[in-house]
C-alpha positions as CSV (number, residue, x, y, z in Angstrom):
1,X,4.6,17.9,8.7
2,X,2.0,19.9,7.0
3,X,-0.4,17.1,6.1
4,X,-4.1,17.6,5.7
5,X,-5.4,15.2,8.4
6,X,-8.5,13.3,7.5
7,X,-9.3,15.1,4.3
8,X,-10.5,13.3,1.2
9,X,-6.9,12.2,0.3
10,X,-6.6,10.4,3.6
11,X,-9.9,8.6,3.1
12,X,-9.2,7.6,-0.5
13,X,-5.7,6.4,0.6
14,X,-7.2,4.4,3.5
15,X,-9.9,2.8,1.4
16,X,-7.3,1.7,-1.2
17,X,-5.1,0.3,1.5
18,X,-8.0,-1.7,2.9
19,X,-8.9,-3.0,-0.5
20,X,-5.3,-4.0,-1.1
21,X,-5.2,-5.9,2.2
22,X,-8.5,-7.7,1.3
23,X,-7.4,-8.3,-2.3
24,X,-6.4,-12.0,-1.9
25,X,-10.1,-12.7,-1.2
26,X,-11.5,-10.2,-3.8
27,X,-9.3,-10.5,-6.9
28,X,-7.5,-13.2,-8.8
29,X,-3.8,-13.7,-7.9
30,X,-3.0,-12.8,-11.6
31,X,-4.8,-9.4,-11.2
32,X,-3.0,-8.8,-7.9
33,X,0.4,-9.5,-9.6
34,X,-0.5,-7.0,-12.3
35,X,-1.5,-4.5,-9.6
36,X,1.8,-4.9,-7.8
37,X,3.7,-4.2,-11.0
38,X,1.6,-1.1,-11.6
39,X,2.2,0.0,-8.0
40,X,6.0,-0.4,-8.3
41,X,6.0,1.5,-11.6
42,X,4.0,4.2,-9.9
43,X,6.6,4.5,-7.2
44,X,9.4,4.9,-9.8
45,X,7.5,7.3,-12.1
46,X,6.2,9.5,-9.3
47,X,9.1,9.0,-6.9
48,X,6.7,7.7,-4.3
49,X,3.0,7.5,-3.8
50,X,1.0,10.3,-5.5
51,X,-1.6,10.2,-2.7
52,X,1.1,10.7,-0.1
53,X,2.6,13.5,-2.2
54,X,-0.9,15.1,-2.4
55,X,-1.2,14.9,1.3
56,X,2.2,16.2,2.5
57,X,4.1,17.2,-0.7
58,X,7.4,15.7,-2.0
59,X,9.6,17.2,0.8
60,X,10.6,13.9,2.4
61,X,11.2,10.8,0.2
62,X,11.2,8.4,3.1
63,X,7.7,9.3,4.4
64,X,4.8,7.1,3.7
65,X,1.1,7.0,4.7
66,X,2.1,4.6,7.5
67,X,4.9,6.8,8.9
68,X,2.7,9.9,8.9
69,X,0.2,8.3,11.2
70,X,2.4,6.0,13.3
71,X,4.6,9.0,14.1
72,X,1.5,11.0,15.1
73,X,0.7,8.2,17.5
74,X,4.2,8.5,19.1
75,X,6.0,5.6,17.4
76,X,9.6,6.2,16.3
77,X,11.4,4.0,13.8
78,X,13.6,4.0,10.8
79,X,11.5,5.5,8.0
80,X,13.5,3.9,5.2
81,X,12.9,0.4,6.7
82,X,9.2,1.1,7.1
83,X,9.0,2.4,3.5
84,X,10.8,-0.6,2.1
85,X,8.7,-3.1,4.1
86,X,5.3,-1.6,3.0
87,X,6.4,-1.0,-0.6
88,X,8.2,-4.3,-1.3
89,X,7.5,-6.9,1.3
90,X,3.8,-6.4,2.1
91,X,2.8,-6.6,-1.6
92,X,4.6,-9.9,-1.9
93,X,3.0,-11.2,1.3
94,X,-0.4,-10.2,-0.1
95,X,0.4,-12.0,-3.4
96,X,1.6,-15.1,-1.5
97,X,-1.7,-15.2,0.6
98,X,-3.7,-14.9,-2.7
99,X,-1.8,-17.8,-4.3
100,X,-2.2,-20.0,-1.2
101,X,-5.9,-19.1,-0.8
102,X,-6.8,-19.4,-4.5
103,X,-4.4,-22.0,-5.9
104,X,-3.5,-24.3,-3.0
105,X,-6.9,-24.2,-1.2
106,X,-8.9,-23.8,-4.5
107,X,-11.0,-20.8,-3.4
108,X,-12.3,-18.4,-6.0
109,X,-12.0,-14.6,-5.5
110,X,-15.3,-12.8,-4.7
111,X,-15.0,-10.2,-7.5
112,X,-12.5,-10.9,-10.3
């Protein structure tokens, strides 16, 4: 892999991921739903994540931000399963947490 470790793309990517994981408490579940749809469209249009492509290029369709750094730490796993989990399952888990937190428990998002 010829990625540019810890450059600006890494930090932008990391900040966006942290915001996504905090989103059930920051944004309304409707806005999160819209964001997930935009994310999935982005994956289709750009055949993956543009930030990952900027970091390592388009040479491997199964590589993700997570696989880059988990593999550097010595973990070995099925890249396709990791990609599918973080692209499809994690967004739905985030949405489910947002709906439970906001609708079931009646909490308001901090920002929007």
